[in-house]
C-alpha positions as CSV (number, residue, x, y, z in Angstrom):
1,M,60.8,-70.9,-105.6
2,N,64.0,-72.7,-106.2
3,Q,66.8,-71.4,-108.3
4,P,68.4,-73.8,-110.8
5,L,71.7,-72.9,-109.5
6,A,70.8,-74.0,-105.8
7,Y,71.3,-77.6,-104.7
8,V,68.4,-79.0,-102.7
9,H,68.6,-82.6,-101.6
10,P,65.6,-84.8,-102.5
11,G,65.1,-85.8,-99.0
12,A,64.6,-82.1,-97.9
13,K,61.2,-81.0,-97.0
14,I,60.7,-77.5,-98.2
15,A,57.5,-75.6,-98.0
16,K,56.0,-74.5,-101.4
17,N,56.5,-70.8,-101.1
18,V,60.1,-70.9,-99.7
19,V,62.5,-68.8,-101.8
20,I,66.1,-70.3,-102.2
21,E,68.5,-68.1,-104.0
22,P,71.3,-69.4,-106.4
23,F,74.5,-71.2,-105.0
24,T,72.7,-72.4,-101.8
25,T,73.0,-76.0,-100.7
26,I,70.4,-77.7,-98.6
27,N,71.2,-81.2,-97.4
28,N,69.1,-84.2,-96.7
29,N,67.0,-84.4,-93.4
30,V,66.1,-80.7,-93.5
31,I,62.8,-79.1,-93.0
32,I,62.0,-75.4,-93.9
33,G,58.6,-73.7,-93.1
34,E,56.6,-71.7,-95.5
35,G,57.4,-68.0,-96.3
36,T,61.2,-68.5,-95.3
37,W,63.9,-66.8,-97.7
38,I,67.3,-68.5,-98.0
39,G,69.9,-66.0,-99.5
40,S,72.8,-67.0,-101.7
41,N,75.6,-69.1,-100.6
42,V,74.0,-70.4,-97.6
43,T,74.8,-73.9,-96.4
44,I,72.0,-75.8,-94.4
45,M,73.2,-79.1,-93.5
46,E,71.4,-82.3,-92.0
47,G,69.3,-81.9,-89.0
48,A,68.1,-78.3,-89.5
49,R,64.5,-77.4,-88.6
50,I,63.7,-74.1,-89.9
51,G,60.3,-72.3,-89.0
52,K,58.1,-70.2,-90.9
53,N,59.0,-66.6,-92.3
54,C,62.6,-66.7,-91.5
55,S,65.4,-64.9,-93.5
56,I,68.7,-66.3,-93.7
57,F,71.4,-64.1,-95.3
58,P,74.3,-65.1,-97.5
59,G,77.4,-67.0,-96.1
60,S,75.5,-68.6,-93.1
61,V,76.0,-72.2,-92.2
62,I,73.2,-73.8,-90.2
63,S,73.3,-77.1,-88.5
64,A,77.0,-77.9,-89.1
65,M,78.5,-80.7,-86.8
66,P,79.5,-79.5,-83.5
67,Q,82.9,-78.3,-82.6
68,D,83.2,-80.8,-79.8
69,L,85.7,-83.6,-79.9
70,K,83.1,-86.0,-77.9
71,Y,80.7,-85.8,-80.8
72,D,80.5,-89.1,-82.7
73,D,78.2,-88.4,-85.5
74,E,74.9,-89.1,-83.5
75,E,71.9,-87.7,-85.2
76,T,71.1,-84.3,-83.7
77,T,69.4,-81.2,-84.7
78,V,69.1,-77.3,-84.9
79,V,65.7,-76.0,-84.3
80,I,64.9,-72.5,-85.2
81,G,61.7,-70.8,-84.6
82,N,59.4,-68.5,-86.6
83,N,60.1,-65.0,-87.8
84,V,64.0,-65.4,-87.1
85,T,66.4,-63.2,-89.1
86,I,70.0,-64.6,-89.4
87,R,72.4,-62.3,-91.0
88,E,75.6,-62.6,-93.1
89,C,78.0,-65.3,-92.1
90,V,76.3,-66.7,-88.9
91,T,77.2,-70.3,-87.8
92,I,74.8,-72.4,-85.7
93,N,76.0,-76.0,-84.7
94,R,73.7,-78.9,-84.0
95,G,73.6,-80.5,-80.7
96,T,75.5,-83.4,-79.0
97,T,74.3,-86.2,-76.7
98,D,73.7,-83.5,-73.9
99,K,70.5,-82.0,-75.3
100,M,70.5,-83.5,-78.8
101,K,69.6,-80.1,-80.2
102,T,70.4,-76.5,-80.4
103,V,67.3,-74.1,-80.2
104,I,66.7,-70.6,-81.3
105,G,63.3,-69.2,-80.4
106,D,60.7,-67.2,-82.5
107,N,61.5,-63.5,-83.4
108,C,65.2,-63.4,-82.9
109,L,67.5,-61.2,-84.6
110,I,71.2,-62.9,-85.1
111,M,73.4,-60.3,-86.6
112,A,76.4,-60.9,-88.8
113,Y,79.2,-63.1,-87.8
114,C,77.6,-64.5,-84.6
115,H,78.4,-68.1,-83.6
116,I,75.9,-70.2,-81.6
117,A,77.6,-73.5,-80.6
118,H,76.1,-76.9,-79.8
119,D,73.4,-77.5,-77.1
120,C,72.7,-73.9,-76.7
121,T,69.0,-72.7,-76.0
122,V,68.2,-69.4,-76.9
123,G,64.6,-67.9,-76.0
124,K,62.3,-65.7,-77.8
125,N,62.7,-62.0,-79.1
126,C,66.6,-61.9,-78.6
127,I,68.9,-59.6,-80.4
128,F,72.5,-60.8,-80.8
129,S,74.6,-58.0,-82.3
130,N,77.5,-58.5,-84.6
131,N,80.2,-61.1,-83.7
132,S,78.5,-62.2,-80.3
133,T,79.4,-65.7,-79.6
134,L,77.8,-68.4,-77.5
135,A,79.9,-71.3,-76.3
136,G,78.4,-74.8,-75.8
137,H,75.6,-75.6,-73.4
138,T,74.6,-72.0,-72.9
139,T,71.2,-71.0,-72.0
140,V,69.7,-67.6,-72.9
141,G,66.2,-66.3,-71.8
142,D,63.6,-64.3,-73.7
143,Y,64.3,-60.7,-74.8
144,V,68.0,-60.7,-74.1
145,I,70.2,-58.4,-76.0
146,L,73.9,-59.1,-76.5
147,A,75.8,-56.0,-77.8
148,G,78.6,-56.5,-80.3
149,M,81.4,-58.9,-79.7
150,A,80.0,-60.3,-76.6
151,A,81.3,-63.8,-75.7
152,V,79.6,-66.2,-73.4
153,H,81.6,-69.0,-71.5
154,Q,80.1,-72.6,-71.9
155,F,77.3,-73.6,-69.5
156,C,76.6,-69.9,-68.7
157,S,73.0,-68.7,-68.3
158,I,71.5,-65.4,-69.0
159,G,68.2,-64.4,-67.6
160,N,65.1,-62.8,-69.4
161,H,65.2,-59.2,-70.2
162,S,68.8,-58.8,-69.6
163,F,71.3,-56.6,-71.5
164,V,75.1,-57.4,-71.9
165,T,77.2,-54.6,-73.2
166,G,79.6,-54.7,-76.2
167,G,82.9,-56.6,-75.8
168,S,81.8,-58.3,-72.5
169,L,83.4,-61.6,-71.5
170,V,80.4,-63.6,-69.7
171,R,82.2,-66.0,-67.4
172,K,79.4,-66.1,-64.7
173,D,75.5,-66.3,-64.9
174,V,73.6,-63.1,-65.7
175,P,70.4,-62.8,-63.7
176,P,67.2,-61.6,-65.2
177,F,66.3,-57.9,-65.8
178,V,69.8,-56.6,-65.3
179,K,72.5,-54.7,-67.3
180,A,75.9,-56.3,-67.3
181,A,79.1,-54.4,-68.0
182,R,82.6,-53.8,-67.1
183,E,85.6,-56.2,-66.7
184,P,85.1,-58.5,-64.9
185,L,81.4,-58.6,-65.9
186,S,79.5,-57.0,-63.2
187,Y,75.9,-55.9,-62.2
188,V,75.6,-52.1,-63.1
189,G,71.8,-51.7,-62.8
190,I,68.6,-53.0,-64.2
191,N,67.7,-52.9,-67.7
192,S,65.1,-50.2,-67.2
193,V,65.1,-48.8,-70.7
194,G,64.4,-52.4,-72.2
195,L,61.7,-53.1,-69.4
196,R,59.8,-49.8,-70.1
197,R,59.9,-50.6,-73.9
198,R,58.3,-54.1,-73.1
199,G,55.4,-52.6,-70.9
200,F,56.8,-53.0,-67.3
201,S,55.2,-50.4,-65.2
202,S,57.2,-47.8,-63.0
203,E,56.1,-49.8,-59.9
204,K,57.4,-53.0,-61.2
205,I,60.5,-51.6,-62.3
206,K,61.0,-50.0,-58.8
207,E,60.2,-53.5,-57.2
208,I,63.0,-55.1,-59.2
209,Q,65.5,-52.4,-58.3
210,N,64.8,-53.0,-54.7
211,I,65.4,-56.7,-54.9
212,Y,68.8,-56.1,-56.7
213,R,69.7,-53.4,-54.1
214,L,69.4,-56.1,-51.5
215,L,71.5,-58.7,-53.6
216,Y,74.2,-56.3,-54.8
217,Q,74.5,-53.2,-52.8
218,K,74.0,-54.3,-49.1
219,N,77.0,-56.4,-48.4
220,Y,75.2,-59.7,-48.0
221,N,76.3,-62.9,-49.7
222,N,74.0,-64.4,-52.2
223,S,72.4,-66.9,-49.8
224,Q,71.9,-64.1,-47.1
225,A,70.4,-61.7,-49.8
226,A,68.2,-64.5,-51.2
227,E,66.8,-65.4,-47.5
228,I,66.1,-61.7,-46.9
229,I,64.3,-61.1,-50.4
230,E,62.1,-64.1,-49.8
231,A,61.2,-63.1,-46.3
232,E,60.8,-59.4,-46.7
233,M,59.7,-58.7,-50.4
234,E,56.2,-59.5,-51.6
235,A,55.9,-62.6,-53.6
236,T,55.6,-61.8,-57.3
237,P,56.4,-63.5,-60.6
238,E,59.6,-61.3,-61.0
239,R,60.8,-61.8,-57.4
240,D,60.3,-65.7,-57.7
241,E,62.0,-65.7,-61.1
242,I,65.1,-63.8,-59.7
243,L,65.2,-66.0,-56.7
244,Q,64.9,-69.3,-58.8
245,F,67.6,-68.1,-61.1
246,I,70.1,-67.6,-58.1
247,K,69.1,-71.1,-56.8
248,N,69.6,-72.8,-60.1
249,S,72.9,-71.0,-61.2
250,R,75.5,-73.6,-62.0
251,R,78.4,-71.3,-62.4
252,G,77.3,-68.7,-59.9
253,I,75.9,-65.3,-60.7
254,M,78.1,-62.3,-61.6
255,K,79.3,-60.0,-58.8
256,G,78.2,-56.5,-58.1
257,Y,80.5,-53.9,-59.5
258,F,81.8,-52.8,-56.1
259,N,82.2,-56.5,-54.9
260,S,84.2,-57.4,-58.0
261,N,86.6,-54.6,-57.5
């Protein structure tokens, strides 16, 4: 249902039961899936691909040109999954030649005034609290929670099931399953509350804790700790995910609290 005071470009592909409120602008080369609601005063620019049953609240700007001086008007996209809620005044920029797209996975909640820059990849079931900001080329896993006003440096990675406390400056990669806090950002334990909520058993949580004790509390460097974890800990998907994250880290993983002070 399109309000007469909304503008929808004839080249946009809008499912029949999408609701578009007054004073919203939808540009050419946009696709919006069925069941999605677009609030008033939203701007959806070229290259947006929005899934089913999403809600986009007033003031948001989706698929604007990247804030990157290297961008040369190449045709890139923003891809937003299904059941995503985007609250007021969120900005999500489309990609550059690096990845050609910015991606938000299914079932995410992006709260008011968040910014997601070009070429970011956000997994499923994430929650970004108000004013959280991702710089370009950031990778965020599934079930990640960023508390309010967290700021993530470009090219950083944040692992699955991790929690970053409010006001944090994320300059290094945050491994999976952990809580990150303090300044400089440091390991302060595993995200046991989040893991329990998602069905991880007590035994599995203890296994993850033991892995991070070796990594952060035994005075090994990362390479030494990774070798010991691989040699002494039983091979499980969680162990292997942690080891792979450490191996693939481009910016290096954050320190433990005691190591960083």
